[in-house]
TIPA-579720 format. One record per atom (N, C-alpha, C, CB): z, x, y. Coordinates in steps of 0.001 Angstrom, whole numbers, plus 500000, padded with zeros to 6 digits. Each point is the difference from the previous one (the first is absolute). Last residue first. Glycine has a CB too. Layout:
<atoms>
ZXY ...
</atoms>
This chain:
<atoms>
519767507586513232 499823499263501323 499864498598499381 498762501909501618 503493503265496445 499815498404500175 499681499911501100 501401499144498691 498094505336498228 500400499568501607 499610498590499568 499399502191502005 501943501620493731 499081498726501013 500521499525500730 498936499309498809 502897503511497965 499528500712501278 499064499087500465 500299502380499369 502475496476497215 501198500556500812 499054500921501041 502236500073497908 497367495512498683 499150501189500070 500627500175501546 497487499615498179 503227496480498800 500723501218499542 499290501059500640 500765499140497803 498145496708502869 501419499619500448 500579501216499371 500092497239500090 495180502425500841 500470500057500829 501486500169500001 498059499053500472 499534499945495435 499724501427500277 500550500209501206 498026500206498790 501463495274499884 501239500769499258 500029501615500593 499695498390497512 496722498880504049 501231499739500609 501341500557499183 498706497931501002 496964503513497635 500071500518501326 501372499250500521 497190500412500395 501596497484496230 500387501231499297 499969501232501464 498712499120497045 499827496074503407 501253500002499482 500576501758499533 499294497125499142 496195502186502397 500982499894500913 500943499860499606 499007499428501148 497865501254495663 500044500779500652 500942500016501396 497945500096498648 501161496435498197 500639501010499594 500271501025500571 499366499272498668 498228497254502956 501390499560500247 500646501062499554 499833497660499801 495708502953500440 500558499988501072 501277499719500184 498174499688500409 499877500047495171 499565501069500857 500469500545500967 498701499288499427 500527495725498934 501258500950499270 500193501621500296 499563498341498046 497189499090504415 501155499510499969 501085500648499539 498841498433499948 496748502663498557 500266500717501531 501019499699500433 498130500030500675 500437497908495380 500537501355499873 500164500243500894 499328500686498605 498764495740502445 501591499484498851 500582501240499757 499104497960498399 496018501940503381 501070499738501074 501857500008499542 497683498391501027 498305502446496143 500357501043500969 501040499626500688 497969500725500202 500692496131496883 501069500821499538 500114501230500809 499713499105497778 497147497670503865 501609499785499721 500873500692499513 499396498497499834 495719502603501093 500777499936501065 501480499430499452 497788499675501651 498985500116495144 500717501193500306 500455500246501164 498942500704498595 498758495144501078 500592500184498635 500677501488500205 498089498421498469 498659500925504461 501427498781500812 501084500709498660 498524496588501167 497094505290498149 500807500989500990 501584498885500375 497158501541501421 499585496720495565 500707501387499297 500661500113501059 498480501319498458 498616495686502752 501253499368499442 500632501050499374 499166497772499648 497328503269502635 500973499558501022 501116499447499259 498313499515501749 497687502106495643 501128500780500582 500937499543500885 498641501411499694 498716495509499064 500624500006498625 500532501559500561 498283498232497789 499051499688505107 501451499404499902 500509500154499124 499726498711500987 496246503384500003 501132500152501223 501527499420499863 497888499801501425 498422499556495030 500196501320500137 501010500327500938 497860500273499371 499695495797501176 500923500001498739 500917500695499634 498601499407499474 498052500882504720 501309499323499863 500929500266498548 498717498173501590 496960504028500543 501193500718499409 501151499026499676 499375502080501323 496776496344500698 499421500339498864 501346500545499215 497392500508501014 503055498328503540 500082498503499386 499500500185498368 499327498606502593 500839506060500625 500151498696499964 500340499149499112 498905500501501163 500237504424499203 499202499099499092 500407498570500404 499887501719497983 502476502100503787 498461500367500066 499457498893499646 499996502253499475 504115496925501659 499457500590500806 498537500300500024 502077500552500012 500767498148496338 499936498731500749 498954500380501334 502726499101499158 498946504290497883 498881499226499454 499589499040501153 500822500156497473 502803502324503659 498998500654499929 498762499391499710 501473501427499578 502762496839499532 499882500078501688 498622500394500157 502437500783500681 499096499607494884 499970498660500710 499437500071500911 501593499346499440 500387504756499677 498553499686499397 499490499080499796 500250501232499289 503682499117502442 499171500674500920 498634499804499063 501896501869501334 501920496839496364 499767498906501219 499122500630501407 502565498842499171 498538503445496421 499262498818499809 499926499204501598 500883499858497137 501388503991503033 498998500414499423 499320498557499946 500977502260498749 503484497092502293 498778500466501256 498604500702499150 502202500810502145 501006497858494823 499926499108500382 498731500203501253 502611499410498955 499007503922498289 499044499085499064 499620498526501515 501654500700496515 501937502559504034 498547500482500324 498881499397499691 500872501676499837 503516496967499523 499854500198501438 498352500420500491 502751500806499905 499652499341495743 499545498552500136 499109499954501832 502657498833497994 499346505266500167 498714499670499449 499083498813500437 501148501019498300 503362500456503638 499149500460500478 498252499724499023 502395501659501171 501646496796497450 499321499229500849 499522500804500699 501061498284499939 500225503285496241 499405498895499909 499987499328501094 500421500028498038 501380504258502416 498706500341499705 499141498055499127 501095503700499539 503453496261501983 499516500962501223 498566500000499555 502184501694500575 501255496769496218 499638498942500877 498640500365501184 502805499282499589 499645503954496686 498492499242499972 499580498887500808 500165500568497948 503564502751503921 500069498792499038 498643499782500060 502295498891500327 499780505904500482 499812498948500794 499767498769498694 498882501549502470 504241503320497809 498827499492499803 499968498632501016 499840501120497397 502754503796503639 499937498815499243 498516499093499572 502355500085501220 498120504994500877 500561499606498049 500218498630500073 501558502159499178 497709498949504896 499033500626499329 499905499676498664 500212501571501459 503238497184501795 498854498970499545 499403500309499298 499766499249501389 504401502249500663 499519500175498583 498756499568499822 502019499787499221 500613499181504479 500588501518499966 499060500509498955 502696499700500584 497099495627500125 499385500668501251 499990501674499525 501072497978502038 499158497493494784 500382501301500165 499555500982501027 500217499498497955 498318495890501933 500793499906498659 501042501235499800 497869498764498919 498712500842504157 500950499214500620 501019500071498795 498443498410501703 497748504528498083 500960500639500677 500863498972500747 498531502023500131 498473495905496714 500842501431499296 501012500452500860 498017500953498896 498504496096502570 500946499303498843 501027500787499855 498365499003498714 498239502600503911 501162499594500938 500721499308498733 498872499584502782 497516502552495473 501158501122500501 501138499032500659 498192502243500666 498186495163497907 500501500411498672 501182500690500596 497786500260498408 499319497976504684 501104499317499478 500374500612498554 499291497854501388 497583504653500782 500871499653500832 501065499490499724 498550499933500942 497784500351496272 500709501078499662 501185499889501256 497811501536498662 498933495656501322 500912499727499248 500839501274499463 498582497963499588 498456501415503942 501290499322500300 500717499936498634 499077498561502040 496984504442497702 501020500576500975 501179499117500256 498176501170501079 497392497680496323 501109500660499286 501259499683501010 498433502039498727 497611496305502951 500205499624498636 500932500184499045 498326500129500470 500247501173504106 500910498615500245 500011499531498295 499058499030503005 498182505047497831 501583500270499840 501030498887500360 499360502296500545 496215496407500071 499918501052498780 501226500017499699 498237501457500521 500923497541504632 499443499501498591 499912501339498822 498377497964501476 505705500587502115 499099501296500009 498907499294498736 502122502492500757 501847494853500947 498295499878500863 499450500988499782 500359498901501847 503834500538496021 499389499086499966 498966500003500306 501410499346500062 501446504419501319 498892499765498702 499885499382499356 499928501147499871 502752498851503713 498725500428500522 499157500166498717 500945501196502187 503815497589497788 499123498985500396 498943500193500117 501244499310500767 501486503976497806 500384499328498650 499155498229500946 503283501895498504 496457502110504382 498738499800498727 500828498756498899 498803503226499962 504250497995503362 498804499204500794 498758500093499046 500835500645502561 502955501073496023 500339498212500411 498660499884500155 502391499515501414 497472504581495767 500868499896500798 500002498112500525 499645503114500600 499009499641494611 499620499245500675 501172499633501514 498501499340497454 502584503533498682 498665500284500329 499490499406501135 499726500291497891 505452501099501199 499102499068499832 498433500052499889 501838499295500952 502771503268500004 498179500400499516 499660499108499562 499843501972499375 505296496860501275 498949500784500462 499101500058498904 501304501270501576 502966495232499393 498409500054499423 499370501438500894 499557496775499608 504694500997502132 499549501299499260 499003499951498924 502114500668500469 499043495796502906 500970499747498466 500152501427499388 498950497448499242 497742501650504620 501122499944500294 501382499964498691 498460498930502163 496633500887496719 500773501327500697 501523499638500422 497620500883501086 500656495607497295 500300500827499175 500236501063500141 499228498969499243 499567497885504177 501580499967499505 499832501094498481 500811496849501056 495045502865500826 500741500430500946 501726500191499718 497938498877501322 499145498528496207 499595501064500050 501055501323500640 497788498384500008 502377496650500777 500269500564498349 499893501335499780 499107498126499157 498616500522504869 501565499863500151 500924499971498869 499373498853501781 495980500223498084 499974501371500848 501710500606499983 497663498999501885 501050496619495761 499719501162499349 499940501611500624 498900498053498894 501608497646503367 500842500283499051 499956501014499269 500104498215500083 496479500776502496 501126500552501041 501023500528499174 499650498337501845 496591499777495757 500011501241500590 501210500226500811 497632499945499959 502405495956498630 500014500723498831 499663501442500544 499316497964498343 500025498709505035 501210500215499689 500161500873498526 500466497767501498 495301501470499691 500321500396500742 501550500370500040 497944498992500649 499508498718496039 499742501546500074 500763500349501054 497744500150499158 502628495291500647 500570500975498902 499743501006499744 500221498754499291 497376498733504182 501241500191500172 501205500764499192 499015498225500924 496176500733497429 500400501128501442 501176500320499787 498824499110501845 500262497692495096 500232501072500071 499813500768500631 500058499518498848 499833496254502633 501354500205499392 499939501303499325 500483497554499659 495969501102502226 500886499721501096 501266500867499753 499067497569500350 497171501396496800 499613501121500411 501150500527501248 497318499267499181 502758496314498106 500473501092498970 499981501053500833 499136499216497828 499634497283504904 501271500137499624 500124501114499104 500358497725500351 495416501386500351 500543500722500926 501433499438499535 497994500357502024 499583497945495095 499947501482499884 500358500518501360 498209500026498165 502735495313501147 501115501059498818 499363501009500565 500571498976497409 496854498639504418 501225499583500695 500922501281499091 499573496767500658 496057501914497394 499885500906501503 501354500232500919 497567498909500168 502107498066496458 500349500835499018 499827501413501114 499114498424497354 500945497055503771 501018500368499754 500376501239499437 499943498020500074 495629500647502407 501108499433499470 501103500676499960 498708498952498960 496714504038500819 500455498748500777 501313498771499289 497160500398500904 499979502906496643 500240501093501515 500789498645500733 497258502114500424 503454497649494174 498882500200500772 500726500793501168 498467497804499240 503443500440496040 500233501379501445 498918500458500173 502045501013499622 499455495836496203 499661499486501529 500212501118500826 500725497634499752 499020502590495232 498866499802500794 500196499714501027 499040499558498658 504557501337498275 499462498486500003 498294499904500460 502729499147500768 499989504985499470 499978499702498713 499092498788499727 502247501020499831 498948500833504690 498652500594499233 500130499631498748 499631501947501248 504423496282501035 498292499391500444 498439500330499283 501265500264502240 503199501601496318 499590498448499889 499362499561500343 501089499672499881 499653504667501761 499694500223498530 499519498598499899 501781501892499007 500335497823504594 498958500859500797 499574500144498163 501050501578503157 503110497398497098 499187499011500498 498784500017500429 501664499561500332 501001503871498440 500054499109498946 499350498821500034 501773500913499722 498812502174503966 499272500483498855 499577499116498931 501130501807500503 501875497323502522 498972499752500861 499037500391499148 500973500249502177 503509500515496835 500098498810499439 497847499644500861 504087499217499868 498008505054500087 499635499693498378 499711498366500207 501819502025498465 499187499527505638 498493500859499713 499729499956498480 500330501846502004 504141496930499969 499038499347500327 498373500270499917 501980499569501084 501463502976497626 499783499084499212 499231498841500080 501637500902499693 498624503072502929 499632500199498715 500032498667499303 500821502341500062 501477497891504140 498927499763499850 498871500277498997 500969499967501789 503516500480497977 499781498917500158 498650499592500269 502089500103500476 499748504435498788 499731499158498772 499949498434500773 501425501778497890 498388501373505601 498956500183498782 500268499377499031 499540501844500452 503627497543502185 499067499399500664 498635500278498995 501329500306502555 502656501634496126 500228498770500111 498756498962500304 502196501021500625 498416503820500448 500025499791498597 499557498441499795 501946501918499595 499059499196504670 498639500638499371 499506499593498903 500546501678500825 504174497979500372 499318498872500686 498574500139499651 501636499855501920 500952503800496696 500482498629499301 499504499294500960 502091500377498719 498394504167502217 498384499293499710 500331498716499227 498470502360499682 504402501538503755 500037499060499153 498325498832499645 502985500432501008 497994505015499610 499520498848501067 500235498923499147 498123501098501462 503425504183499051 499997499331499110 499579498375500778 501792501903498456 496911503245503007 501435498779500347 499341498984499033 500937500196503004 498797505750496703 499233498292500507 500736499211499930 498128500058499312 503749504604502492 499861499199498722 498972498921500463 502523500405498954 496860503993503365 500558498932500356 499795499117498804 499706500407502459 500020504861497690 498843498990499968 501377498822500360 497455501024497821 503265504257503729 500193498856498606 499747498960500032 501366500752499443 
</atoms>
């Protein structure tokens, strides 16, 4: 008989993820303001802000993915069976081209459902918040990537388009981050409640 999966507390990772997401919201709002007034060049405060934004994004992504792996493992420890995406692939799909356009959404949707009702997660519904979050995330990343490619290939000639696309990217980053804060908090709260009623989970 296989050893039962252990439920490992993810509250600290969830709290750190939310704190870093709030920081990303503040930085994105400031960057959007810079872009809106035309004060965004490659030197001075704007350049420093770009470095800070990248550093916070990377830090937030790392902490979030650690939380995602643990939350996915915890859903199974609470009794969820036959989930499409393993804890490892819950993280891994973010790095697979093309598949990363849809599979992270499927992962988060199923994780929400499995956290709400671990034993009957297949018949549980997920909130529209998850789809809206993922749509905002796709728009933010797509416009940001296009802006980056334009600047690399066309240089100063593409600056008006680059700034416009970058502004769109920053604007959509804000709701994406705020919605993810709600999603992380919701999943964490549901798992904490389910932990209190689970008879099969092993806790660490």
